[in-house]
C-alpha positions in Angstrom: -180.4 -162.8 139.0 -181.1 -160.9 135.6 -178.7 -158.2 135.6 -176.3 -160.3 136.4 -176.8 -162.5 133.2 -176.5 -159.2 131.1 -172.9 -157.8 133.1 -171.9 -161.9 132.3 -172.8 -161.7 128.6 -171.2 -158.2 128.6 -168.2 -159.8 129.6 -168.2 -162.5 127.6 -168.6 -160.1 124.5 -166.1 -157.9 125.7 -163.5 -160.8 126.3 -164.4 -162.4 123.1 -163.8 -158.8 120.7 -160.5 -158.2 122.5 -159.5 -162.0 121.4 -160.5 -161.6 118.1 -158.6 -158.2 117.3 -155.5 -160.0 119.1 -155.7 -162.6 116.2 -156.6 -161.0 113.9 -153.2 -159.0 114.9 -151.0 -161.3 115.3 -150.5 -161.8 111.3 -147.5 -164.3 111.6 -149.4 -167.4 112.8 -148.7 -170.1 111.8 -150.3 -173.8 111.9 -148.8 -175.1 114.9 -149.3 -171.6 117.1 -152.9 -171.9 116.3 -153.1 -175.3 117.3 -151.6 -174.5 120.5 -154.6 -171.8 120.9 -157.4 -174.4 120.1 -156.6 -176.1 122.3 -156.0 -173.9 124.7 -159.6 -172.7 123.5 -161.2 -176.1 124.1 -159.5 -176.6 127.0 -161.1 -173.6 128.5 -164.0 -173.6 126.9 -168.0 -173.2 128.5 -169.2 -176.3 128.4 -173.3 -174.7 128.2 -171.6 -172.7 124.8 -169.4 -174.6 123.1 -168.1 -172.8 120.0 -168.8 -174.9 116.7 -165.9 -176.6 115.5 -166.8 -174.7 111.9 -165.3 -171.5 113.7 -162.2 -172.5 114.1 -162.1 -173.6 110.5 -162.9 -170.1 109.6 -160.4 -168.3 112.0 -157.5 -170.2 111.0 -159.0 -169.6 106.9 -159.0 -165.7 107.8 -155.1 -166.7 109.5 -153.5 -167.7 106.2 -155.9 -164.8 104.7 -153.3 -162.3 106.4 -150.5 -164.4 106.6 -151.1 -164.9 102.6 -151.6 -160.5 101.9 -148.8 -159.3 104.5 -146.4 -161.5 102.2 -148.3 -159.6 99.8 -148.0 -156.6 100.8 -144.4 -156.3 101.6 -142.9 -158.2 98.8 -144.4 -154.6 96.9 -143.3 -152.7 99.1 -140.0 -154.2 99.0 -140.6 -153.8 94.9 -141.0 -150.4 94.8 -138.1 -149.3 96.9 -136.0 -151.2 94.3 -137.5 -150.1 91.3 -136.7 -146.2 92.9 -133.1 -147.0 93.3 -131.1 -144.0 90.8 -133.8 -141.6 91.6 -134.5 -138.4 92.5 -137.1 -138.9 95.4 -138.6 -136.6 97.8 -140.2 -137.6 102.1 -141.5 -135.6 104.0 -141.0 -137.6 108.0 -141.2 -135.7 111.7 -137.5 -135.5 114.1 -137.3 -136.5 117.5 -138.0 -133.0 118.0 -141.1 -133.0 116.4 -140.2 -131.3 113.6 -141.4 -132.0 110.3 -138.9 -132.8 108.0 -138.7 -133.3 104.4 -135.6 -133.2 101.3 -134.9 -134.7 98.6 -131.8 -136.5 96.7 -130.9 -139.7 94.6 -132.5 -142.5 96.0 -128.8 -144.2 96.8 -129.5 -148.0 98.8 -132.9 -150.1 99.7 -132.4 -151.6 103.7 -135.0 -154.8 104.7 -135.4 -154.9 108.2 -138.3 -157.7 109.3 -141.4 -155.8 108.0 -140.0 -152.3 107.8 -138.2 -151.1 104.3 -136.0 -148.3 105.0 -134.9 -146.7 101.7 -131.2 -144.7 101.5 -132.4 -141.1 99.7 -129.8 -138.9 99.1 -127.2 -140.3 102.8 -130.4 -139.9 104.6 -132.2 -143.8 105.8 -136.0 -143.0 105.5 -139.1 -145.2 106.0 -140.6 -146.2 102.2 -144.0 -144.6 103.9 -142.1 -141.7 104.6 -141.6 -140.6 99.8 -143.9 -138.8 98.6 -142.6 -138.4 95.3 -140.1 -139.7 92.5 -138.9 -138.4 89.5 -136.5 -140.1 87.0 -133.4 -139.6 87.8 -131.4 -135.2 86.9 -129.8 -134.1 89.4 -128.1 -135.3 92.3 -128.7 -132.4 94.5 -129.3 -133.7 98.2 -131.5 -130.1 100.6 -133.3 -130.8 103.9 -135.2 -128.7 105.4 -136.6 -128.2 109.2 -139.9 -126.3 109.1 
C-alpha cells in the first residue's frame, strides 16, 4: 500500500512540474486565459489536497512579470537593431547544410516578425542574435564565406 502511495505522489509531483514549466513557457498568457486556467484547475483539483488561493495569485504575478520582461526584451532588441542601420556588421550563422557562414556588410534595414528581429546585412537577412560585431561604416563591401 505504501508503494502505491509513493508512486502516486511521484506522479503528482511530475505532473505539477510539467504544468509549471508549461506556464513559464507561455509568456503571452493574458488575464482572461489565466482565469480560464484557474477555473480548470479548481474544477479538477483533489478535494483532499486543495491548492490555496495565494498560490494562484503568485502564479498570476509570475506570469505578469514574465510578460513584462518579454516585452522589455523585445523593445531592447528592436532598439539595438535600429541603431545598427548604416553601420558595418559582421554575422556568423549556419546554413541549411550545417556549414558555418560568416559575412560582413552594411546594415540596410530591420525586419520585425512577431518576437523575432532580423537585420539585412549587405543584402543577407540574418537573425539579430547572429550579429557578432558592429562598427561605424567605413566601407560598404560585403563578403560572405562558407567554412
